[in-house]
N, C-alpha and C positions, 0 to 999 in steps of 0.2 A: 503494499499499500505506499502511496505517495506521502510519507510523513516527513515533518520539517525537524531539522537537527535542533537538539537543545544546546543554546548558547546563553550563558549568563551575561549579565550587564557588564562584569568587568573581566570578561574572558580575553585572552591574549590574543595577539595578532594572528598567529597561525590557526587556532580555533575559528575565529571569525573569517578568515580568508578560505578556510575548506568549507565552511557552512555557506559561505557566500556563493561558491561555485554550485553546490548542492541546490542552494536555493533558486538559482537562475538556470538551472540545467533544463533543456526542453524535453517535455514528455507528450505522449499522444494519449488521450483518454481512451479506455477501452470500450466505454459505453457509447460516447458521441462522437469519436475519431478527431476530436478537436485538440490542437496544440496548447499546451501550457507549460508553465514553471511554477514552482512552490510560492513564489513571492506574489504571483498574480493569482493563484488559486485558492490559498487557505482562506477560509471563512468567507468566500464569496458566493458559493452555492450557485455556480455556473453550469451545472448537470442536473440529471434526474435520476433516481432510481426506485425501484421497488422494494420497501423494507419488509414485505411480508413473504408468505410461502405459497406455494402451489396447493390449491384445494379445489377440488371439482373442475379441473381444467380452467381455474381462474386464479388471479391473485387476490389472497385473503386480504391484503391491505386496501384494495380499492375495488375488487370486483372486476377488473380488466380482463379480458378472455386471454388465454395463453395459445399461441398457434403453434400446433405440432408441425414436425416434418413429415412429408409425404414422398415415400419413395416413388421414382420414375423410372420406367423401363427404357425410356428413350436413350439413357446413358448407355446401356448395352448395345444399342443398335447404332448411336453414333461413333462408338468406339471402334466399331468394324471398319469405319470409312476413313478415319483420320487417326493417327497416333498422338495427334497434338491435343486430343479433347482429355483434358485433366481435371474437369469440373466434378464435384462430388455428385453421387447418384440422387440427388434431390435438389430442390430449389431452396434458396436461402429464406429461413422463416421471416415472417414479418415482423419487425420490431416495433413495439409501442413504447412511448413515452411513459418513463416512471411517474408515479404519484408524488414523489417527495423530492423536494429540492437538495441538492448536495454538492459537495466539491467534486471536481473531476478526479479520477484515479486511474492507476496503471494496472489493476487486478480487480478481479470480479468478487471480491469481498465487498460486502455492504459496510457504508458509513454507520456507525451507531454512536451514541452519547459517551459510550466508553473511549471514543477516540477524541474527545474534547482536548483542545490544546490550551494549557494556561499561559497566559502571556509572560507571567515572571520567568517563566523557564527558557524563553527565547528573546528575553529583554535586548541582548546585543544585536538582535535581527531586525528589531522593530523599525528603525530609520530606514533600512533597506525597503521594507515592506510598506513603509508609508510612502516611499517614492513612488510605488506602483499605483497603490490606492489607500487612503488612510485607514488605519485599522478601526477606528471608532465608527466609520460609516460603512464598514463591511457588513453584509446582510447577516453573517454568523457571529458577529460581535455580541457578547451579551455578559453581565455581570450575574453571577449564580453563586449559590451558597454551597461551599464544600466545607464540611468539618465544621460547621458552625460559623464560617467567615465568609465573606462576600469576596469572590476572586473574578476578574476580568479573563474572560476565556474566548477562544473561537470555537463555535460549534461546526463540526464538519458535515452536519445534516440538518435541515430545518427541523423546528420544533413540530411535534405530532400531538394530536389529541387521542385519547384512549376512547373509543366507542362503547357506549353502554349498551348492554344488550337488553331486548325486551324478554322478560322472564315471566313464565305463566307461573301464577300462583301455586299450582299443583307440585311445582319444583319443591317448594318448601315442605309438602308432605310426603315426598319420596323417602323410601327406606333403602337400606343396603346392608350386606352382610360384612362383617370385617373377617379377619384371618381365623378367629375363633367362632366363627358362625353366629356371632351375637348381632342382633338387630340394632342397626345404627340409624339414628335420625338426624336430620338437618340441623347443623349448628351455625355455620357462619359462611361467608364468602370471602376467599382469599384472593387478593390481585396483587401481581408482581410486576414491577416495571423498573426501568432504569431513569433516573431523574437527569436533568440537564447538567448536573454537576458530575454525572458518570456513576452514582452511588445506586446500589439496589434497594428499592423501597418495597416493603410489603404493607399492604392495606388490608384490614379485617372488618367486616361488616356483618353484624347480625341481622335477624329478621326486622327488628325495629330501626336500626340504623339504615337499612336498605329503604324502608318506606319512607323515612325523613328525607333521604337524598332524593327520591323520585318526587317528593311533594315539594321539596325546596326549588325555587326558581333560579336560584344563584347558580345551581349545577347545570342548567340548560338541556334538561334530559329530553325536552320535546324535540330538539334536533338530533336526538340519538348521541350527543357527546357529553362525556364527563369532564368536569373542568381540571383535568389533570394532563399536563404537557410531559410526554416522556417516550420511551421505547418500551413497548410491550414485551414482556417476557412470558407470563402465563396466568391463567386465572382458574380457581378452582371452586366448586361447592364441596365443604367439607362435612362430613357426617362422624358421629361418635356415639358408641354405646354408652347409656347411662344405667346404673343400678336401680332396679325398681324399688328396693327398700330404701336406700339411701340418697338416690338421685345423683350421686357422684359419678363423674365420666370417667370411664375405664376402658382399657383395651385399646388396640390401634385404631388410628383414624382412618377414614375412607375418604379419598379425594376423587372427585368426578370432575374432568377438565371441562371447562368453558372455551370453545375454540373460536368463538365470534366476537371477542370483547377486544376488537382493534379495529 
């Protein structure tokens, strides 16, 4: 992945010179075939990607269709007439523009908020970056909270919303069996995501909290969005067995994954 070298503010001349060469080395983006260097690329979000995964021949992040390759027998026939035919036996797949803005890259790995670049780590290169385009005016520039401190960073991909699923009330009445064959009933919903600061966050909502969220206008649930911006990891319904006599939770938890919470 096209990452920027770490150069502190008081780095020696050799470190800055080596980093400067890396900073201005030309690359070709694997997604859009445009040329770029790190100085003009970092935090600019000049490209697009699909942050989701394949699900039912669609992208889970936006629902865009995925076009498969179809084998063509014309390749076998054409190759009999000319030895110069070196095209693959299928037409190139249709490329669709991604749904999330991001920086250019030289590999097929997706940008996530784990790739956040802290500005203090590259303080010695900020003057060179500003010559290309001021750091504060770049699309990916943000001040985020990391370890209880506000830190200026470059986000390598755009902020995302976590989409809130429409849940049937019967979900809360579902029962499951744990490894001990004990009946487990619904306890809470667990949501995991990566914050803008690159930290993994776990949110837990029980039935009452869920109802409060759906009825509270600030969450903007009417448009299917939850007011959390981050990189979705996973979401589960969590069930657990409780003793009939004491009511104490016991045994292993049972997790049923929610796949459409993005």
